[in-house]
Backbone of each chain as ProteinMPNN parsed JSONL, in Angstrom:
{"seq_chain_A": "XXXXXXXXXXXXXXXXXXXXXXXXXXXXXXXXXXXXXXXXXXXXXXXXXXXXXXXXXXXXXXXXXXXXXXXXXXXXXXXXXXXXXXXXXXXXXXXXXXXXXXXXXXXXXXXX", "coords_chain_A": {"N_chain_A": [[-12.3, -59.57, -171.182], [-9.094, -60.395, -172.298], [-7.973, -61.01, -175.662], [-6.989, -64.238, -176.259], [-5.734, -65.341, -178.431], [-2.99, -65.513, -180.687], [-1.855, -63.339, -183.371], [-2.321, -64.29, -186.845], [-0.221, -64.599, -189.013], [0.875, -64.848, -192.478], [2.393, -67.933, -193.302], [5.854, -68.722, -194.23], [6.845, -68.892, -190.741], [8.144, -68.899, -187.374], [7.643, -71.11, -184.539], [7.823, -71.47, -181.037], [7.437, -74.044, -178.919], [6.629, -74.475, -175.685], [6.335, -76.666, -173.154], [5.328, -77.352, -169.853], [5.502, -78.417, -166.426], [4.332, -77.12, -163.52], [5.778, -76.592, -160.295], [4.305, -76.759, -157.017], [3.38, -74.155, -155.232], [3.015, -70.627, -156.113], [5.285, -68.829, -155.902], [6.272, -66.411, -157.036], [5.998, -66.849, -159.726], [3.92, -65.963, -161.441], [4.372, -63.194, -161.692], [6.888, -63.228, -162.887], [6.348, -64.571, -165.304], [4.734, -62.698, -166.497], [6.538, -60.59, -166.847], [8.347, -61.765, -168.587], [6.721, -62.111, -170.779], [6.135, -59.442, -171.415], [8.709, -58.652, -172.103], [9.185, -60.246, -174.371], [7.274, -59.168, -176.122], [8.388, -56.732, -176.816], [10.473, -57.402, -178.397], [12.475, -57.588, -181.356], [11.005, -59.062, -184.23], [9.102, -60.52, -182.912], [5.982, -62.158, -182.989], [3.714, -63.0, -181.642], [1.96, -64.582, -178.842], [0.741, -67.435, -177.129], [-0.951, -68.932, -174.4], [-1.793, -71.556, -172.138], [-2.889, -73.081, -169.159], [-3.435, -75.936, -167.229], [-5.525, -76.732, -164.394], [-4.12, -78.466, -162.812], [-1.463, -77.787, -163.105], [-0.011, -78.318, -165.424], [1.183, -76.846, -168.36], [1.048, -75.145, -171.565], [2.887, -73.029, -173.575], [3.049, -71.127, -176.434], [5.125, -69.325, -178.47], [5.465, -67.027, -181.17], [7.496, -66.254, -183.964], [9.403, -64.245, -186.253], [11.723, -65.356, -187.455], [14.48, -67.671, -186.967], [16.64, -66.27, -185.93], [15.49, -64.198, -184.483], [14.378, -65.694, -182.419], [16.665, -66.633, -181.139], [17.84, -64.262, -180.202], [15.87, -63.431, -178.438], [15.891, -65.559, -176.626], [18.404, -65.235, -175.395], [18.035, -62.775, -174.06], [15.887, -63.434, -172.382], [16.979, -65.451, -170.799], [18.87, -63.964, -169.472], [17.311, -62.17, -167.975], [15.935, -64.021, -166.374], [18.041, -65.193, -165.005], [18.856, -63.076, -163.447], [16.684, -62.81, -161.728], [15.932, -65.236, -160.787], [17.303, -66.539, -158.665], [17.165, -68.782, -156.063], [14.78, -69.78, -156.623], [12.5, -72.167, -157.922], [10.527, -73.083, -160.624], [9.538, -75.051, -162.357], [9.021, -78.584, -162.596], [9.508, -80.151, -164.711], [10.198, -79.679, -168.159], [9.672, -79.157, -171.695], [11.019, -78.074, -174.811], [10.445, -76.98, -177.986], [11.46, -76.04, -181.218], [9.998, -74.853, -184.093], [9.152, -74.738, -187.56], [6.586, -72.957, -188.921], [4.397, -74.064, -191.318], [1.854, -74.157, -192.524], [-1.18, -72.371, -191.853], [-4.301, -71.713, -190.401], [-7.581, -70.364, -189.606], [-10.707, -70.641, -187.835], [-14.234, -70.416, -187.219], [-17.07, -71.603, -185.644], [-20.339, -71.76, -186.979], [-23.548, -70.945, -185.798]], "CA_chain_A": [[-11.301, -60.633, -171.308], [-8.154, -60.201, -173.403], [-7.967, -62.026, -176.711], [-5.857, -65.133, -175.992], [-5.17, -65.848, -179.687], [-1.947, -64.739, -181.356], [-2.168, -63.062, -184.778], [-2.11, -65.441, -187.721], [0.409, -64.117, -190.247], [1.092, -65.814, -193.55], [3.654, -68.67, -193.165], [6.484, -69.368, -193.087], [7.441, -68.2, -189.602], [8.588, -69.899, -186.407], [6.927, -71.279, -183.271], [8.515, -72.125, -179.93], [6.439, -74.725, -178.082], [7.183, -74.716, -174.35], [5.413, -77.395, -172.277], [5.953, -77.383, -168.529], [4.671, -78.709, -165.254], [4.7, -76.25, -162.417], [5.745, -77.014, -158.899], [3.101, -76.323, -156.319], [2.975, -72.776, -154.998], [3.353, -69.662, -157.158], [6.667, -68.36, -155.684], [6.666, -65.33, -157.953], [5.928, -67.286, -161.117], [2.996, -65.123, -162.209], [5.037, -61.931, -161.986], [7.972, -63.523, -163.821], [5.736, -64.889, -166.597], [4.266, -61.442, -167.072], [7.71, -59.826, -167.276], [8.885, -62.437, -169.779], [5.787, -61.823, -171.858], [6.386, -58.045, -171.799], [10.015, -58.622, -172.764], [9.003, -60.827, -175.706], [6.485, -58.252, -176.962], [9.237, -55.648, -177.286], [11.626, -58.005, -179.069], [12.325, -57.6, -182.82], [10.613, -60.338, -184.814], [8.046, -61.18, -182.126], [4.701, -62.125, -183.705], [2.582, -63.239, -180.754], [2.155, -65.623, -177.84], [-0.494, -68.038, -176.609], [-0.618, -69.762, -173.251], [-2.903, -72.183, -171.403], [-2.382, -73.944, -168.086], [-4.444, -76.712, -166.517], [-5.604, -76.509, -162.945], [-3.137, -79.315, -162.122], [-0.103, -77.249, -163.222], [0.607, -78.553, -166.734], [0.879, -75.726, -169.233], [1.678, -75.015, -172.878], [3.036, -71.665, -174.082], [3.611, -71.086, -177.784], [5.432, -67.975, -178.956], [5.644, -67.021, -182.628], [8.626, -65.387, -184.3], [9.641, -64.063, -187.673], [12.763, -66.269, -187.925], [15.264, -68.268, -185.879], [17.507, -65.248, -185.341], [14.689, -63.506, -183.47], [14.254, -66.613, -181.274], [17.938, -66.691, -180.413], [18.008, -63.003, -179.475], [14.898, -63.468, -177.343], [16.362, -66.523, -175.625], [19.491, -64.642, -174.622], [17.478, -61.776, -173.147], [15.049, -64.108, -171.384], [17.863, -66.133, -169.853], [19.498, -62.925, -168.672], [16.31, -61.714, -166.997], [15.642, -65.086, -165.416], [19.213, -65.375, -164.147], [18.836, -61.998, -162.461], [15.538, -62.878, -160.83], [15.573, -66.582, -160.369], [17.827, -66.89, -157.35], [17.011, -70.207, -155.814], [13.396, -70.155, -156.891], [12.314, -73.155, -158.992], [9.128, -73.056, -161.022], [9.087, -76.213, -163.121], [9.712, -79.835, -162.303], [9.909, -80.723, -165.994], [9.724, -78.909, -169.298], [10.206, -79.458, -173.024], [11.077, -76.891, -175.654], [10.604, -77.358, -179.386], [11.46, -74.938, -182.184], [9.318, -75.397, -185.277], [8.84, -73.836, -188.67], [5.168, -73.037, -189.268], [4.287, -74.19, -192.778], [0.51, -73.744, -192.915], [-1.932, -71.838, -190.721], [-5.642, -71.229, -190.734], [-8.457, -70.165, -188.458], [-12.089, -70.952, -188.115], [-15.199, -70.184, -186.161], [-18.263, -72.36, -186.009], [-21.563, -70.971, -187.16], [-24.748, -71.572, -185.225]], "C_chain_A": [[-10.395, -60.332, -172.506], [-8.293, -61.316, -174.429], [-6.762, -62.946, -176.518], [-5.18, -65.638, -177.265], [-4.076, -64.918, -180.203], [-2.424, -64.391, -182.766], [-1.771, -64.26, -185.649], [-1.497, -64.967, -189.039], [0.589, -65.242, -191.255], [2.407, -66.571, -193.305], [4.564, -68.422, -194.369], [6.895, -68.4, -191.978], [7.746, -69.282, -188.566], [7.719, -69.919, -185.148], [7.863, -71.935, -182.263], [7.445, -72.718, -179.016], [7.105, -75.078, -176.754], [6.107, -75.387, -173.504], [6.082, -77.547, -170.921], [4.966, -77.83, -167.464], [5.211, -77.9, -164.094], [4.821, -77.019, -161.117], [4.578, -76.338, -158.223], [2.852, -74.828, -156.227], [3.55, -71.813, -156.031], [4.801, -69.183, -157.074], [7.129, -67.345, -156.731], [6.549, -65.687, -159.418], [5.075, -66.345, -161.975], [3.659, -63.83, -162.637], [6.122, -62.144, -163.05], [7.415, -63.798, -165.218], [5.281, -63.61, -167.293], [5.444, -60.611, -167.598], [8.324, -60.439, -168.536], [8.018, -62.14, -171.001], [5.967, -60.379, -172.347], [7.691, -57.933, -172.577], [9.905, -59.149, -174.194], [8.313, -59.834, -176.633], [7.34, -57.131, -177.533], [10.413, -56.117, -178.124], [11.425, -57.944, -180.583], [11.951, -58.993, -183.321], [9.56, -61.085, -184.037], [6.699, -61.033, -182.825], [3.506, -62.338, -182.792], [2.863, -64.389, -179.824], [0.793, -66.131, -177.369], [-0.125, -68.919, -175.431], [-1.876, -70.308, -172.594], [-2.297, -73.081, -170.343], [-3.552, -74.612, -167.374], [-4.441, -76.386, -165.034], [-4.587, -77.375, -162.2], [-1.687, -78.921, -162.413], [0.61, -77.54, -164.533], [0.2, -77.427, -167.684], [1.609, -75.794, -170.555], [1.709, -73.532, -173.229], [3.672, -71.756, -175.458], [3.88, -69.632, -178.133], [5.791, -68.069, -180.433], [6.622, -65.919, -183.003], [8.847, -65.371, -185.807], [10.639, -65.093, -188.214], [13.557, -66.788, -186.721], [16.175, -67.251, -185.2], [16.743, -64.501, -184.23], [14.535, -64.378, -182.224], [15.538, -66.607, -180.455], [18.169, -65.415, -179.599], [17.077, -62.978, -178.255], [15.372, -64.404, -176.229], [17.467, -65.919, -174.758], [18.968, -63.624, -173.609], [16.653, -62.408, -172.035], [15.916, -64.789, -170.339], [18.525, -65.117, -168.922], [18.546, -62.44, -167.575], [16.07, -62.778, -165.932], [16.817, -65.307, -164.474], [19.261, -64.297, -163.069], [17.816, -62.258, -161.356], [15.389, -64.218, -160.139], [16.034, -66.885, -158.956], [17.7, -68.385, -157.15], [15.585, -70.68, -156.047], [13.334, -71.162, -158.037], [10.84, -73.227, -159.339], [8.631, -74.344, -161.665], [9.738, -77.466, -162.58], [10.082, -80.573, -163.586], [9.413, -79.795, -167.096], [10.33, -79.445, -170.588], [10.1, -78.199, -173.871], [11.326, -77.366, -177.076], [10.569, -76.107, -180.254], [11.008, -75.486, -183.53], [9.148, -74.301, -186.319], [7.372, -74.022, -189.048], [5.036, -73.028, -190.784], [2.906, -73.794, -193.282], [-0.245, -73.298, -191.671], [-3.302, -71.406, -191.192], [-6.458, -71.072, -189.473], [-9.87, -70.526, -188.841], [-12.958, -70.551, -186.951], [-16.446, -70.922, -186.59], [-19.458, -71.43, -186.082], [-22.703, -71.692, -186.466], [-25.72, -71.89, -186.349]], "O_chain_A": [[-10.883, -60.047, -173.6], [-8.685, -62.433, -174.094], [-5.623, -62.486, -176.603], [-4.147, -66.301, -177.182], [-4.215, -63.695, -180.163], [-3.301, -65.067, -183.304], [-0.991, -65.119, -185.237], [-2.176, -64.937, -190.065], [0.472, -66.422, -190.927], [3.443, -65.934, -193.116], [4.099, -67.963, -195.412], [7.246, -67.249, -192.237], [7.614, -70.469, -188.865], [7.145, -68.907, -184.746], [8.607, -72.853, -182.607], [6.65, -71.993, -178.418], [8.034, -75.885, -176.711], [5.095, -74.77, -173.171], [7.275, -77.839, -170.848], [3.756, -77.641, -167.591], [6.386, -77.988, -163.739], [4.077, -77.966, -160.861], [3.942, -75.451, -158.791], [2.161, -74.279, -157.085], [4.485, -72.167, -156.75], [5.483, -69.137, -158.098], [8.247, -67.426, -157.239], [6.96, -64.905, -160.275], [5.458, -65.98, -163.087], [3.537, -63.409, -163.788], [6.258, -61.354, -163.985], [7.958, -63.307, -166.208], [5.421, -63.458, -168.506], [5.354, -60.004, -168.665], [8.766, -59.723, -169.435], [8.522, -61.944, -172.107], [5.954, -60.124, -173.551], [7.774, -57.218, -173.576], [10.468, -58.565, -175.12], [8.71, -59.673, -177.787], [7.053, -56.627, -178.619], [11.257, -55.313, -178.517], [10.324, -58.216, -181.062], [12.524, -59.989, -182.879], [9.151, -62.173, -184.442], [6.31, -59.931, -183.209], [2.399, -61.91, -183.117], [3.861, -65.094, -179.972], [-0.165, -65.371, -177.231], [0.91, -69.586, -175.458], [-2.892, -69.62, -172.502], [-1.306, -73.766, -170.595], [-4.518, -73.962, -166.974], [-3.477, -75.837, -164.5], [-4.224, -77.053, -161.069], [-0.768, -79.637, -162.014], [1.726, -77.063, -164.742], [-0.98, -77.096, -167.799], [2.662, -76.423, -170.661], [0.68, -72.857, -173.186], [4.713, -72.39, -175.627], [2.972, -68.801, -178.098], [6.35, -69.068, -180.887], [6.594, -64.817, -182.454], [8.534, -66.321, -186.524], [10.437, -65.643, -189.296], [13.314, -66.375, -185.587], [16.448, -67.371, -184.006], [17.3, -64.214, -183.17], [14.557, -63.87, -181.104], [15.499, -66.578, -179.225], [18.631, -65.469, -178.459], [17.474, -62.548, -177.172], [15.266, -64.082, -175.045], [17.463, -66.075, -173.537], [19.394, -63.606, -172.455], [16.71, -61.972, -170.885], [15.634, -64.72, -169.143], [18.715, -65.38, -167.735], [18.924, -62.317, -166.41], [16.009, -62.476, -164.74], [16.625, -65.576, -163.288], [19.65, -64.557, -161.93], [18.065, -61.958, -160.188], [14.806, -64.325, -159.061], [15.277, -67.416, -158.144], [18.103, -69.163, -158.015], [15.222, -71.811, -155.721], [14.053, -71.014, -159.025], [9.996, -73.409, -158.461], [7.458, -74.696, -161.543], [10.889, -77.425, -162.147], [10.878, -81.512, -163.557], [8.341, -79.199, -166.982], [11.37, -80.103, -170.573], [9.211, -77.371, -173.674], [12.3, -78.071, -177.342], [9.742, -75.22, -180.043], [11.565, -76.459, -184.039], [9.021, -73.118, -186.003], [6.962, -75.112, -189.448], [5.5, -72.105, -191.453], [2.783, -73.172, -194.337], [0.014, -73.784, -190.57], [-3.445, -70.804, -192.256], [-6.091, -71.572, -188.409], [-10.19, -70.696, -190.017], [-12.478, -70.368, -185.833], [-16.837, -70.876, -187.756], [-19.563, -70.452, -185.342], [-22.806, -72.917, -186.54], [-26.8, -72.424, -186.098]]}, "seq_chain_B": "XXXXXXXXXXXXXXXXXXXXXXXXXXXXXXXXXXXXXXXXXXXXXXXXXXXXXXXXXXXXXXXXXXXXXXXXXXXXXXXXXXXXXXXXXXXXXXXXXXXXXXXXXXXXXXXX", "coords_chain_B": {"N_chain_B": [[-1.473, -89.458, -161.358], [-1.562, -89.014, -164.813], [1.185, -88.861, -167.162], [1.616, -85.814, -168.63], [3.243, -85.047, -170.704], [4.328, -85.349, -174.071], [6.238, -87.875, -175.832], [9.702, -87.287, -176.782], [10.943, -87.403, -179.549], [13.787, -87.634, -181.831], [14.191, -84.785, -183.869], [13.856, -84.351, -187.493], [10.277, -83.88, -187.173], [6.656, -83.574, -187.151], [4.403, -81.035, -185.942], [1.114, -80.301, -184.876], [-0.502, -77.487, -184.035], [-3.175, -76.621, -182.17], [-5.235, -74.16, -181.241], [-7.878, -73.023, -179.196], [-11.03, -71.604, -178.257], [-13.4, -72.458, -175.994], [-16.96, -72.741, -176.099], [-19.466, -72.091, -173.583], [-20.979, -74.419, -171.788], [-20.307, -77.98, -171.405], [-21.463, -79.901, -173.227], [-20.962, -82.506, -174.276], [-18.346, -82.349, -175.034], [-16.053, -83.278, -173.626], [-16.184, -86.087, -173.828], [-16.013, -86.373, -176.586], [-13.462, -85.273, -177.104], [-11.901, -87.142, -175.825], [-12.403, -89.402, -177.389], [-11.376, -88.573, -179.834], [-8.719, -88.348, -179.141], [-8.112, -91.021, -178.521], [-8.485, -92.073, -181.07], [-6.435, -90.786, -182.485], [-4.195, -91.899, -181.234], [-4.147, -94.473, -182.243], [-3.379, -94.154, -184.808], [-1.377, -94.454, -187.757], [1.944, -93.215, -187.589], [1.553, -91.473, -185.515], [2.902, -89.619, -182.849], [2.546, -88.466, -180.347], [0.729, -86.431, -177.886], [-0.182, -83.324, -176.443], [-1.983, -81.403, -174.089], [-3.568, -78.499, -172.791], [-5.799, -76.564, -170.855], [-7.184, -73.481, -169.981], [-8.989, -72.23, -167.119], [-10.825, -70.442, -168.05], [-11.585, -71.35, -170.531], [-9.939, -71.185, -172.756], [-7.765, -73.054, -174.772], [-4.864, -75.089, -175.597], [-3.859, -77.541, -177.806], [-1.409, -79.76, -178.757], [-0.425, -81.936, -181.221], [1.769, -84.543, -182.251], [3.544, -85.787, -185.05], [4.83, -88.165, -187.422], [5.163, -87.379, -190.123], [3.848, -85.246, -192.766], [1.992, -86.679, -194.234], [0.912, -88.473, -192.407], [-0.469, -86.685, -190.798], [-2.437, -85.781, -192.555], [-3.923, -88.111, -193.039], [-4.881, -88.603, -190.484], [-6.436, -86.282, -190.103], [-8.505, -86.654, -191.974], [-9.791, -88.903, -190.861], [-10.507, -87.887, -188.345], [-12.234, -85.805, -189.012], [-14.268, -87.287, -190.14], [-15.218, -88.771, -187.938], [-16.042, -86.652, -186.308], [-18.008, -85.506, -187.869], [-19.912, -87.489, -187.818], [-20.738, -87.394, -185.172], [-21.155, -84.805, -184.415], [-23.517, -83.415, -185.033], [-25.717, -80.89, -184.251], [-24.207, -79.752, -182.356], [-21.98, -77.396, -180.998], [-18.68, -76.611, -180.262], [-16.565, -74.783, -180.155], [-15.889, -71.262, -180.156], [-13.99, -70.007, -181.531], [-11.075, -70.893, -183.358], [-7.637, -71.778, -184.083], [-5.339, -73.31, -186.331], [-2.265, -74.71, -186.818], [0.282, -76.074, -188.838], [3.394, -77.448, -188.374], [6.912, -77.904, -188.835], [8.994, -79.617, -186.743], [12.093, -78.617, -185.71], [14.153, -78.478, -183.79], [14.51, -79.94, -180.536], [14.271, -80.177, -177.023], [14.65, -81.186, -173.579], [14.188, -80.475, -170.078], [14.883, -80.332, -166.555], [14.566, -78.765, -163.495], [17.042, -78.517, -161.003], [17.087, -78.966, -157.53]], "CA_chain_B": [[-1.636, -88.491, -162.447], [-0.903, -89.406, -166.06], [2.236, -87.978, -167.656], [1.011, -84.99, -169.68], [4.234, -84.733, -171.73], [4.501, -86.27, -175.197], [7.635, -88.282, -176.021], [10.519, -86.259, -177.423], [11.824, -88.069, -180.517], [14.772, -86.802, -182.532], [13.658, -84.118, -185.065], [12.612, -83.626, -187.735], [8.947, -84.467, -187.254], [5.682, -82.503, -187.341], [3.499, -80.668, -184.848], [-0.117, -79.581, -185.201], [-0.863, -76.634, -182.897], [-4.6, -76.286, -182.234], [-5.652, -73.268, -180.154], [-9.326, -72.895, -179.308], [-11.789, -71.117, -177.111], [-14.628, -73.232, -175.85], [-18.218, -72.166, -175.628], [-19.704, -72.362, -172.17], [-21.147, -75.738, -171.185], [-19.537, -79.082, -171.994], [-22.213, -80.442, -174.383], [-20.352, -83.703, -174.86], [-16.991, -82.08, -175.517], [-15.059, -84.126, -172.966], [-16.249, -87.427, -174.418], [-15.511, -86.262, -177.966], [-12.014, -85.055, -177.047], [-11.294, -88.419, -175.462], [-12.494, -90.294, -178.55], [-10.409, -88.09, -180.842], [-7.392, -88.689, -178.636], [-7.967, -92.465, -178.747], [-8.361, -92.283, -182.511], [-5.092, -90.354, -182.88], [-3.194, -92.848, -180.709], [-4.101, -95.664, -183.071], [-3.137, -93.724, -186.182], [0.036, -94.588, -188.148], [2.727, -91.995, -187.589], [1.255, -90.647, -184.337], [4.029, -89.626, -181.907], [2.162, -88.043, -179.007], [-0.198, -85.304, -177.821], [-0.166, -82.571, -175.189], [-3.11, -80.479, -174.073], [-3.789, -77.708, -171.57], [-6.919, -75.631, -171.033], [-7.416, -72.566, -168.867], [-10.317, -72.283, -166.507], [-11.76, -69.594, -168.802], [-12.02, -71.997, -171.763], [-8.946, -71.14, -173.835], [-6.924, -74.237, -174.684], [-3.896, -75.406, -176.646], [-3.543, -78.953, -177.97], [-0.376, -79.983, -179.767], [-0.196, -83.349, -181.532], [3.047, -84.73, -182.934], [3.375, -86.766, -186.127], [6.034, -88.517, -188.162], [5.265, -86.598, -191.359], [2.601, -84.587, -193.153], [1.038, -87.69, -194.713], [0.215, -88.979, -191.217], [-1.412, -85.639, -190.37], [-3.573, -85.752, -193.483], [-4.757, -89.292, -192.791], [-5.546, -88.365, -189.194], [-7.448, -85.247, -190.298], [-9.665, -87.235, -192.645], [-10.506, -89.746, -189.904], [-11.074, -87.052, -187.286], [-13.384, -85.094, -189.569], [-15.326, -88.272, -190.31], [-15.777, -89.04, -186.612], [-16.744, -85.477, -185.801], [-19.21, -85.323, -188.673], [-20.897, -88.449, -187.326], [-21.144, -87.122, -183.796], [-21.285, -83.402, -184.086], [-24.891, -82.952, -185.091], [-25.769, -79.432, -184.192], [-23.411, -79.302, -181.22], [-20.846, -76.517, -181.314], [-17.799, -76.574, -179.096], [-15.604, -73.677, -180.145], [-16.317, -70.041, -180.833], [-12.903, -69.617, -182.429], [-9.904, -71.754, -183.245], [-6.585, -71.672, -185.096], [-4.66, -74.577, -186.566], [-0.996, -74.498, -187.518], [1.093, -77.264, -189.062], [4.785, -76.998, -188.233], [7.986, -78.885, -188.841], [9.833, -79.469, -185.557], [13.5, -78.641, -186.133], [14.981, -78.824, -182.631], [13.695, -80.282, -179.367], [15.05, -80.599, -175.867], [13.895, -81.177, -172.334], [14.97, -80.091, -168.925], [14.249, -80.369, -165.244], [15.389, -77.973, -162.591], [17.627, -79.219, -159.859], [17.063, -78.212, -156.266]], "C_chain_B": [[-0.897, -88.994, -163.683], [0.188, -88.403, -166.431], [1.673, -87.126, -168.796], [1.967, -84.672, -170.83], [4.229, -85.803, -172.823], [5.959, -86.724, -175.238], [8.381, -87.225, -176.842], [11.483, -86.925, -178.408], [12.782, -87.08, -181.172], [14.103, -86.115, -183.736], [14.422, -84.556, -186.315], [11.356, -84.504, -187.608], [7.947, -83.302, -187.283], [4.829, -82.283, -186.093], [2.271, -79.982, -185.422], [-0.52, -78.814, -183.943], [-2.308, -76.186, -183.083], [-4.927, -75.432, -181.008], [-7.147, -73.015, -180.304], [-9.915, -72.261, -178.06], [-13.133, -71.823, -177.087], [-15.826, -72.329, -175.586], [-18.479, -72.661, -174.219], [-19.808, -73.815, -171.742], [-20.464, -76.839, -172.009], [-20.185, -79.638, -173.256], [-21.511, -81.604, -175.079], [-18.926, -83.519, -175.319], [-15.969, -83.051, -174.935], [-15.006, -85.513, -173.587], [-15.668, -87.408, -175.837], [-13.998, -86.124, -177.973], [-11.303, -86.368, -176.726], [-11.307, -89.383, -176.645], [-11.51, -89.872, -179.644], [-8.986, -88.442, -180.43], [-7.111, -90.182, -178.824], [-7.726, -92.759, -180.223], [-6.953, -91.912, -182.981], [-4.052, -91.387, -182.462], [-3.046, -94.079, -181.581], [-3.699, -95.387, -184.507], [-1.665, -93.934, -186.548], [0.74, -93.235, -188.134], [2.461, -91.069, -186.417], [2.387, -90.76, -183.327], [3.642, -89.22, -180.496], [1.285, -86.812, -179.057], [-0.09, -84.656, -176.446], [-1.325, -81.594, -175.216], [-3.207, -79.773, -172.733], [-4.928, -76.746, -171.844], [-7.109, -74.803, -169.774], [-8.821, -72.728, -168.317], [-11.316, -71.412, -167.276], [-12.052, -70.123, -170.207], [-11.062, -71.909, -172.93], [-7.993, -72.323, -173.676], [-5.968, -74.366, -175.854], [-3.689, -76.912, -176.642], [-2.491, -79.065, -179.066], [-0.264, -81.487, -179.976], [1.045, -83.439, -182.42], [2.952, -85.924, -183.867], [4.687, -86.967, -186.875], [6.237, -87.626, -189.385], [3.889, -86.015, -191.716], [1.557, -85.581, -193.643], [0.229, -88.245, -193.523], [-0.808, -87.962, -190.717], [-2.64, -85.644, -191.269], [-4.505, -86.93, -193.267], [-5.543, -89.117, -191.499], [-6.687, -87.345, -189.348], [-8.707, -85.83, -190.946], [-10.477, -88.092, -191.683], [-11.184, -88.93, -188.808], [-12.312, -86.321, -187.785], [-14.567, -86.045, -189.74], [-16.023, -88.551, -188.975], [-16.592, -87.859, -186.112], [-18.034, -85.237, -186.577], [-20.313, -86.269, -188.208], [-21.532, -87.994, -186.021], [-21.619, -85.701, -183.557], [-22.744, -82.973, -184.026], [-24.918, -81.452, -185.089], [-24.979, -78.895, -183.005], [-22.247, -78.445, -181.704], [-19.982, -76.371, -180.076], [-16.93, -75.329, -179.008], [-16.254, -72.424, -180.702], [-15.21, -69.492, -181.729], [-11.777, -70.618, -182.269], [-8.89, -71.41, -184.331], [-5.854, -73.002, -185.155], [-3.397, -74.284, -187.363], [-0.278, -75.833, -187.663], [2.546, -76.824, -189.184], [5.727, -78.184, -188.33], [8.886, -78.628, -187.628], [11.289, -79.634, -185.975], [14.442, -78.979, -184.986], [14.063, -79.068, -181.438], [14.62, -80.664, -178.226], [14.17, -80.549, -174.632], [14.799, -80.757, -171.201], [14.182, -80.294, -167.652], [15.162, -79.588, -164.333], [15.87, -78.818, -161.428], [17.441, -78.366, -158.627], [18.485, -77.992, -155.794]], "O_chain_B": [[0.275, -89.359, -163.596], [0.117, -87.234, -166.053], [1.29, -87.671, -169.832], [1.549, -84.089, -171.83], [4.137, -86.998, -172.543], [6.831, -86.023, -174.727], [7.771, -86.385, -177.504], [12.684, -87.009, -178.149], [12.612, -85.864, -181.08], [13.498, -86.804, -184.557], [15.529, -85.083, -186.202], [11.38, -85.7, -187.898], [8.36, -82.151, -187.426], [4.574, -83.199, -185.311], [2.377, -79.176, -186.346], [-0.839, -79.412, -182.916], [-2.63, -75.466, -184.028], [-4.898, -75.92, -179.878], [-7.632, -72.814, -181.417], [-9.368, -72.371, -176.963], [-13.896, -71.78, -178.052], [-15.712, -71.29, -174.936], [-17.786, -73.55, -173.725], [-18.795, -74.402, -171.361], [-20.097, -76.631, -173.166], [-19.501, -79.826, -174.261], [-21.471, -81.677, -176.308], [-18.346, -84.42, -175.926], [-15.124, -83.581, -175.656], [-13.928, -86.051, -173.842], [-14.929, -88.311, -176.231], [-13.319, -86.783, -178.761], [-10.245, -86.667, -177.28], [-10.332, -90.099, -176.876], [-10.893, -90.714, -180.296], [-8.153, -88.789, -181.267], [-6.016, -90.566, -179.233], [-6.881, -93.58, -180.58], [-6.349, -92.632, -183.776], [-3.144, -91.714, -183.226], [-1.968, -94.668, -181.661], [-3.683, -96.299, -185.334], [-0.787, -93.628, -185.741], [0.198, -92.236, -188.608], [3.065, -90.0, -186.32], [2.797, -91.867, -182.979], [4.327, -89.585, -179.54], [1.103, -86.21, -180.115], [0.07, -85.331, -175.429], [-1.621, -81.015, -176.261], [-2.963, -80.363, -171.68], [-5.02, -76.177, -172.931], [-7.185, -75.327, -168.663], [-9.709, -73.285, -168.962], [-12.524, -71.619, -167.166], [-12.694, -69.434, -171.0], [-11.321, -72.485, -173.987], [-7.475, -72.57, -172.587], [-6.206, -73.842, -176.942], [-3.381, -77.498, -175.604], [-2.662, -78.534, -180.163], [-0.033, -82.232, -179.023], [1.331, -82.549, -183.22], [2.357, -86.947, -183.526], [5.53, -86.073, -186.951], [7.35, -87.174, -189.652], [2.897, -86.276, -191.035], [0.359, -85.347, -193.483], [-0.979, -88.458, -193.627], [-1.891, -88.337, -190.265], [-3.765, -85.524, -190.784], [-5.726, -86.78, -193.306], [-6.728, -89.443, -191.432], [-7.769, -87.528, -188.79], [-9.827, -85.54, -190.525], [-11.706, -88.027, -191.679], [-12.301, -89.242, -188.394], [-13.315, -86.225, -187.078], [-15.717, -85.668, -189.517], [-17.251, -88.566, -188.891], [-17.683, -88.025, -185.566], [-19.037, -84.811, -186.004], [-21.491, -85.912, -188.201], [-22.727, -88.191, -185.8], [-22.378, -85.426, -182.628], [-23.164, -82.269, -183.108], [-24.202, -80.814, -185.86], [-25.072, -77.711, -182.683], [-21.613, -78.757, -182.712], [-20.468, -76.054, -178.991], [-16.598, -74.874, -177.914], [-17.077, -72.501, -181.615], [-15.449, -68.629, -182.574], [-11.547, -71.135, -181.176], [-9.234, -70.831, -185.361], [-5.761, -73.723, -184.162], [-3.448, -73.689, -188.44], [-0.234, -76.627, -186.724], [2.885, -75.951, -189.983], [5.389, -79.308, -187.961], [9.469, -77.551, -187.5], [11.671, -80.666, -186.528], [15.426, -79.692, -185.184], [12.984, -78.485, -181.339], [15.612, -81.37, -178.413], [13.094, -79.953, -174.635], [16.02, -80.693, -171.347], [12.957, -80.413, -167.677], [16.384, -79.729, -164.388], [15.175, -79.713, -160.947], [17.624, -77.15, -158.686], [18.701, -77.379, -154.748]]}, "name": "protein", "num_of_chains": 2, "seq": "XXXXXXXXXXXXXXXXXXXXXXXXXXXXXXXXXXXXXXXXXXXXXXXXXXXXXXXXXXXXXXXXXXXXXXXXXXXXXXXXXXXXXXXXXXXXXXXXXXXXXXXXXXXXXXXXXXXXXXXXXXXXXXXXXXXXXXXXXXXXXXXXXXXXXXXXXXXXXXXXXXXXXXXXXXXXXXXXXXXXXXXXXXXXXXXXXXXXXXXXXXXXXXXXXXXXXXXXXXXXXXXX"}
């Protein structure tokens, strides 16, 4: 199993919180999500990405970035890719997008 | 189905991003998560909460707060509740916690 946790660099840096509810069938979503993730990984200033989706289609994806400039460059490239591929396919019935400055960060693991 | 999206107030406000990987069986986790969620809802400065968990146990919970003072008060109460209930139960094998200032926020819905 791949490690689902993003690296935890020293703040400050930026987080993009994307919450979405998927429409029913996949309609190429999995492939598109993978391509977007690959695109992000090659983007300057990309620090990591975490994603979780419930069985009922609600999901949260958080990507981490060095600064706002990196987010803007990534957004332009992502929109370009999606515009090429999207056609009339629709994946979400609702989504929210928040851009945040990470101020503190820590990790933990419980001990038996 | 309940609305899984948190309200989207005008920034600035704060987000707590909690990513975690669950250990195998439930061991009272569901009940605890529900109690923590109830506790947060009654807390001054609480704006909303979103959560998604994969079938393989990796989850992201984001709670939204008016300011850092509200987060600190909530943390103290949550730790108190968990200390009372936790006993020797362990729910996570790893987690990360980030506190962020939300700078911009927007929503969208695709049109057919």
